[in-house]
C-alpha positions as CSV (number, residue, x, y, z in Angstrom):
1,X,21.6,6.1,28.3
2,X,24.2,8.4,26.8
3,X,24.6,8.7,23.0
4,X,27.9,7.3,21.7
5,X,28.4,10.4,19.5
6,X,28.1,12.6,22.6
7,X,30.6,10.5,24.5
8,X,33.0,10.7,21.7
9,X,32.6,14.4,21.2
10,X,33.1,15.0,24.9
11,X,36.2,12.8,25.1
12,X,37.8,14.3,21.9
13,X,37.2,17.8,23.3
14,X,38.8,16.9,26.7
15,X,41.7,15.2,25.0
16,X,42.2,18.3,22.9
17,X,42.5,20.3,26.1
18,X,45.3,18.0,27.3
19,X,47.0,18.2,23.9
20,X,46.8,22.0,23.9
21,X,48.1,22.3,27.5
22,X,51.0,20.1,26.8
23,X,52.0,21.6,23.5
24,X,51.5,25.3,24.5
25,X,53.4,24.8,27.8
26,X,57.0,24.8,26.5
27,X,58.5,25.7,29.9
28,X,61.3,27.4,28.0
29,X,61.5,31.0,28.9
30,X,63.5,31.8,25.8
31,X,60.9,30.2,23.5
32,X,57.4,30.8,24.8
33,X,54.5,30.3,22.4
34,X,52.9,33.7,22.9
35,X,54.6,37.1,22.9
36,X,55.0,38.9,26.1
37,X,51.9,40.8,27.2
38,X,49.3,38.5,25.7
39,X,47.2,37.5,28.7
40,X,45.3,34.3,29.0
41,X,41.9,36.0,28.8
42,X,42.9,37.7,25.6
43,X,43.4,34.4,23.6
44,X,39.9,33.8,22.4
45,X,40.8,34.0,18.7
46,X,43.9,31.8,19.3
47,X,41.8,29.2,21.1
48,X,39.4,29.1,18.1
49,X,42.3,28.6,15.7
50,X,43.8,25.8,17.7
51,X,40.4,24.1,18.1
52,X,40.0,24.3,14.3
53,X,43.4,22.6,13.9
54,X,42.4,19.8,16.2
55,X,39.0,19.4,14.4
56,X,40.7,19.3,11.0
57,X,43.2,16.8,12.3
58,X,40.4,14.5,13.8
59,X,38.5,14.7,10.5
60,X,41.5,13.9,8.4
61,X,42.6,10.9,10.4
62,X,39.0,9.5,11.0
63,X,38.8,9.0,7.2
64,X,41.6,6.5,7.2
65,X,45.2,6.1,6.6
66,X,47.3,9.2,6.3
67,X,50.7,8.7,4.7
68,X,53.9,9.8,6.4
69,X,54.5,12.4,3.7
70,X,50.9,13.8,4.2
71,X,51.5,13.9,7.9
72,X,54.7,15.8,7.7
73,X,53.2,18.2,5.1
74,X,50.2,18.8,7.4
75,X,52.5,19.8,10.3
76,X,54.4,22.3,8.1
77,X,51.4,23.7,6.4
78,X,49.4,24.0,9.6
79,X,52.3,25.8,11.4
80,X,52.4,28.3,8.5
81,X,48.6,28.7,8.6
82,X,48.5,29.3,12.4
83,X,51.4,31.8,12.1
84,X,49.5,33.7,9.4
85,X,46.3,33.7,11.4
86,X,47.5,34.7,14.8
87,X,51.2,35.8,14.3
88,X,50.5,39.1,16.1
89,X,50.0,37.1,19.3
90,X,52.9,34.7,18.9
91,X,56.5,34.9,20.0
92,X,58.5,36.3,17.1
93,X,55.3,36.0,15.0
94,X,55.6,32.3,14.5
95,X,54.1,29.0,15.6
96,X,57.1,26.8,15.5
97,X,57.3,23.4,13.8
98,X,58.4,21.7,17.0
99,X,55.4,22.9,19.0
100,X,53.1,22.0,16.1
101,X,54.4,18.5,15.8
102,X,54.0,18.1,19.6
103,X,50.3,19.3,19.4
104,X,49.5,17.2,16.4
105,X,51.3,14.0,17.4
106,X,50.1,14.1,21.0
107,X,46.5,14.6,20.0
108,X,46.8,11.8,17.5
109,X,48.3,9.6,20.2
110,X,45.4,10.3,22.5
111,X,42.8,9.6,19.7
112,X,44.6,6.3,18.8
113,X,44.9,5.0,22.3
114,X,41.2,5.9,22.8
115,X,40.4,3.8,19.7
116,X,39.1,6.6,17.6
117,X,41.7,6.5,14.8
118,X,44.2,4.0,13.4
119,X,47.8,4.2,14.5
120,X,49.4,7.5,13.5
121,X,52.7,7.5,11.5
122,X,54.7,9.4,14.2
123,X,54.8,9.9,17.9
124,X,55.1,13.2,19.9
125,X,58.7,14.3,20.3
126,X,59.2,16.0,23.6
127,X,62.0,16.2,26.1
128,X,61.2,12.8,27.6
129,X,61.3,10.9,24.3
130,X,64.3,12.9,23.1
131,X,66.2,12.0,26.2
132,X,65.0,8.4,26.2
133,X,66.2,8.0,22.6
134,X,69.3,10.1,23.0
135,X,68.7,12.2,20.0
136,X,69.3,15.9,19.4
137,X,66.0,17.7,19.0
138,X,64.6,20.6,21.0
139,X,60.9,20.7,20.2
140,X,60.4,24.0,22.1
141,X,62.7,25.9,19.7
142,X,62.7,23.9,16.5
143,X,61.2,25.6,13.5
144,X,62.6,23.5,10.7
145,X,60.6,20.8,9.0
146,X,63.9,19.2,7.8
147,X,65.2,19.1,11.4
148,X,61.9,17.4,12.4
149,X,62.3,14.9,9.6
150,X,65.8,14.2,10.9
151,X,64.5,13.7,14.4
152,X,62.0,11.2,13.1
153,X,64.7,9.3,11.2
154,X,66.9,9.3,14.4
155,X,64.0,7.9,16.4
156,X,63.3,5.2,13.8
157,X,66.8,4.0,14.3
158,X,66.0,3.3,18.0
159,X,62.8,1.4,17.6
160,X,64.1,-2.1,16.7
161,X,61.6,-2.4,13.9
162,X,58.6,-1.3,15.9
163,X,56.5,1.6,14.7
164,X,57.2,5.0,16.2
165,X,53.8,5.1,17.9
166,X,54.1,1.6,19.5
167,X,57.7,2.2,20.5
168,X,56.9,5.6,22.1
169,X,53.9,4.2,24.0
170,X,56.1,1.4,25.4
171,X,59.0,3.7,26.5
172,X,57.2,6.9,27.6
173,X,57.3,7.4,31.3
174,X,57.0,10.5,33.3
175,X,59.5,11.0,36.1
176,X,56.9,10.6,38.8
177,X,55.3,7.5,37.1
178,X,55.7,4.3,39.1
179,X,57.7,1.8,37.0
């Protein structure tokens, strides 16, 4: 019989892969994550940094309730830390706030839905949610924590009193998902 700790470790790691793939695939040729010329096989240090971010995130949220202020601060501080650690590999030397919020919020969504953490304060803001809510926020290019805060405020005005996480889970649908 499998150990519950091993199952959780495995699932968290795999959810991390999904989170990283979604956040690092901006599909915006004008705003890639990595600078030109950095090949996939050259990203060992970057992968370690990102795995460290996810591990820190999992540990922080497993301890209990994280306030919205702490959450937003974590996004901003972590974007700066990643930029400082691997800026030489990043487009324009920076890991943008929009990409960081997508990584953090998506990973938290996965952990929450899997039952590993309590409901997170925010939801991932991507093109699907931006368009569904009819707000102005381009996660692929945004590098302003104030613009992120405004996007969150704009989203909250669309939820009819539901939490952002619950609202997003209810309305998120991919184009190819059967309704």
